C-alpha positions in Angstrom: 106.7 86.7 109.7 109.2 86.9 106.6 107.4 88.1 103.8 108.8 86.6 100.3 108.6 87.6 96.1 109.1 84.5 94.1 110.7 85.5 90.7 110.5 82.7 88.3 109.1 82.4 85.0 108.1 78.6 85.2 104.5 78.6 87.1 104.8 75.4 88.7 107.9 76.1 89.8 106.7 79.4 91.8 103.4 77.2 93.2 105.8 74.5 94.0 108.2 76.9 95.9 105.6 78.8 97.5 103.6 76.0 98.5 107.3 74.7 100.9 107.7 77.7 102.2 104.3 78.4 103.3 104.3 75.2 105.2 107.1 76.9 107.5 105.2 79.1 110.2 108.1 81.6 109.9 107.4 82.3 106.0 104.9 83.9 104.1 105.1 84.4 100.1 102.9 87.1 99.6 103.7 88.1 95.8 105.1 86.2 92.8 106.4 87.5 89.5 107.1 86.0 86.0 109.6 88.7 85.0 111.8 90.9 86.7 110.1 94.1 85.4 107.0 92.6 87.0 108.8 92.1 90.2 110.4 95.4 90.2 106.9 97.0 90.2 105.7 94.5 92.9 108.8 95.8 95.2 107.7 99.4 94.7 104.4 98.6 96.0 104.6 96.4 98.3 106.6 95.7 102.1 108.9 92.7 101.5 111.6 90.9 103.5 113.1 88.6 100.9 113.0 88.0 96.9 114.1 84.6 96.0 114.9 85.0 92.1 116.0 82.8 89.3 119.2 83.3 87.0 116.9 82.9 83.8 114.2 85.1 83.6 112.8 86.9 80.1 113.9 90.1 79.1 116.2 91.3 82.1 118.1 88.4 83.6 118.2 87.6 87.6 121.6 88.8 88.6 120.8 92.3 86.9 117.7 92.3 88.6 119.3 91.7 91.8 121.8 94.6 91.1 118.8 96.8 90.1 117.2 95.8 93.4 120.2 96.8 95.5 120.4 100.1 93.8 116.7 100.7 94.9 116.3 98.9 98.1 119.8 98.5 99.5 118.8 96.6 102.5 116.3 94.1 100.6 117.6 90.4 100.8 118.0 88.3 97.8 118.5 84.7 97.8 119.3 83.1 94.2 117.0 79.4 93.6 118.2 78.7 90.4 118.8 74.8 88.0 122.0 76.7 87.0 125.2 74.9 88.3 126.2 76.5 91.5 130.0 76.6 90.4 129.2 78.4 87.6 127.2 81.2 89.1 127.2 81.4 92.6 129.8 83.8 92.7 128.5 86.1 90.6 125.3 86.2 92.3 127.0 86.9 95.3 128.8 89.8 93.8 126.0 91.0 92.3 124.0 91.5 95.9 122.3 88.2 96.8 122.7 86.9 100.2 122.9 83.1 98.8 122.6 80.6 96.2 120.8 77.1 96.1 120.4 74.6 93.3 116.6 74.0 92.5 117.2 70.5 93.2 117.9 70.3 96.6 115.4 69.4 98.9 112.6 71.4 100.3 114.1 71.5 103.6 117.3 73.0 102.4 116.1 75.9 100.8 114.1 76.8 104.1 116.9 76.5 105.9 118.5 78.9 103.5 115.6 81.5 103.4 116.1 81.4 107.1 120.1 81.5 106.8 120.0 84.7 104.9 117.1 86.3 107.2 118.9 85.8 109.9 121.8 88.0 108.3 124.0 85.3 107.0 125.2 84.2 103.5 124.1 80.4 102.3 126.1 78.4 99.9 126.9 75.2 99.7 129.8 73.7 101.7 132.2 73.5 98.9 131.3 77.0 97.4 131.7 78.4 100.8 135.4 76.7 100.7 136.3 78.0 97.5 135.3 81.6 98.4 137.4 81.3 101.8 140.2 80.0 99.5 140.1 82.8 97.3 139.9 85.6 100.3 142.7 84.3 101.9 144.8 84.1 98.5 143.7 87.6 97.7 142.2 86.3 94.8 139.7 88.9 93.0 137.5 85.9 91.7 137.5 82.2 92.7 138.1 81.4 89.1 140.6 84.3 87.5 138.8 82.5 84.0 139.3 84.3 80.8 135.2 84.0 81.1 135.0 86.8 83.6 135.0 88.9 80.7 131.6 88.0 80.0 128.7 89.9 81.0 126.2 87.7 83.1 123.7 87.3 80.6 126.6 86.6 77.8 127.9 83.7 80.5 124.4 82.7 80.8 124.2 82.0 76.6 127.8 81.0 76.5 126.9 78.0 79.3 123.5 77.1 77.0 125.8 76.9 74.1 128.3 74.7 76.0 125.3 72.2 76.9 124.3 71.6 72.8 121.4 74.1 73.1 120.8 75.6 69.7 120.4 79.2 68.9 116.5 79.1 68.6 116.1 77.3 71.7 118.2 79.8 73.7 116.1 82.3 72.5 112.9 80.7 73.3 114.1 79.8 77.0 115.4 83.5 77.5 112.5 85.4 75.6 114.5 86.6 73.2 114.5 87.1 69.5 117.1 85.0 67.3 119.0 87.9 66.2 119.6 88.9 70.2 120.7 85.5 70.8 123.2 85.6 67.5 124.4 89.2 68.7 125.2 87.3 72.0 127.2 84.6 70.2 129.3 87.2 67.8 130.1 89.2 71.1 131.2 86.2 73.6 133.5 84.9 70.1 134.7 88.3 70.0 135.7 88.7 73.7 137.3 85.2 74.0 139.2 85.5 70.5 137.5 82.5 68.9 137.4 82.4 65.0 134.1 80.5 64.2 130.8 79.1 65.3 132.4 75.7 66.0 135.4 76.8 67.6 132.8 78.6 70.2 130.7 75.4 70.8 134.2 73.2 71.5 135.2 76.2 74.0 132.0 76.0 75.5 131.7 72.2 75.7 135.0 72.2 77.2 134.3 74.4 79.6 131.2 72.9 81.1 132.9 69.7 81.4 136.4 71.4 83.0 133.6 73.0 85.5 132.0 69.8 86.4 135.1 68.2 87.3 136.1 71.0 89.7 
């Protein structure tokens, strides 16, 4: 039996995912958490085999959480199940230490297959991302994208993606459980790192990047 912890700040998502996984005879969701901080406390006190985590979490983000887990429990398996576009985050998740990436929109049997693949020692990503990873390895590139956005931290990229999708500063703050001032600080750092001069230029750059990723 594989004991699983789900980390997601949406109660309905946790409940639905737990029901899907518990229908499989070999999988058992034993713990649930709504934040990375709560999950780290659960990890310390429980015997787990796999952690399923979202990218967007209040406080510590999902990718930073994975890095923390790998630091304290190097053998712990992590699988990302997120609404965020796989093309934007799968490589970062794998580099952080996750063993797979699945979009929340995928059918339940796909998520179950991903869990079993990871538990069996494999890595699960879509065929498209797998091909891109292989091409990157063969060509000797360190990254799939070699993009200027590689200078952004994981949280900064998450904020930048939301900006590109037309989400306001206040909405970003609400979604990430951050203060408006903190989000404004992220926006400022993103502008500096990308050498952008104004808020409108930041928004335009974000929109262009999102559209470009959708077209790849």
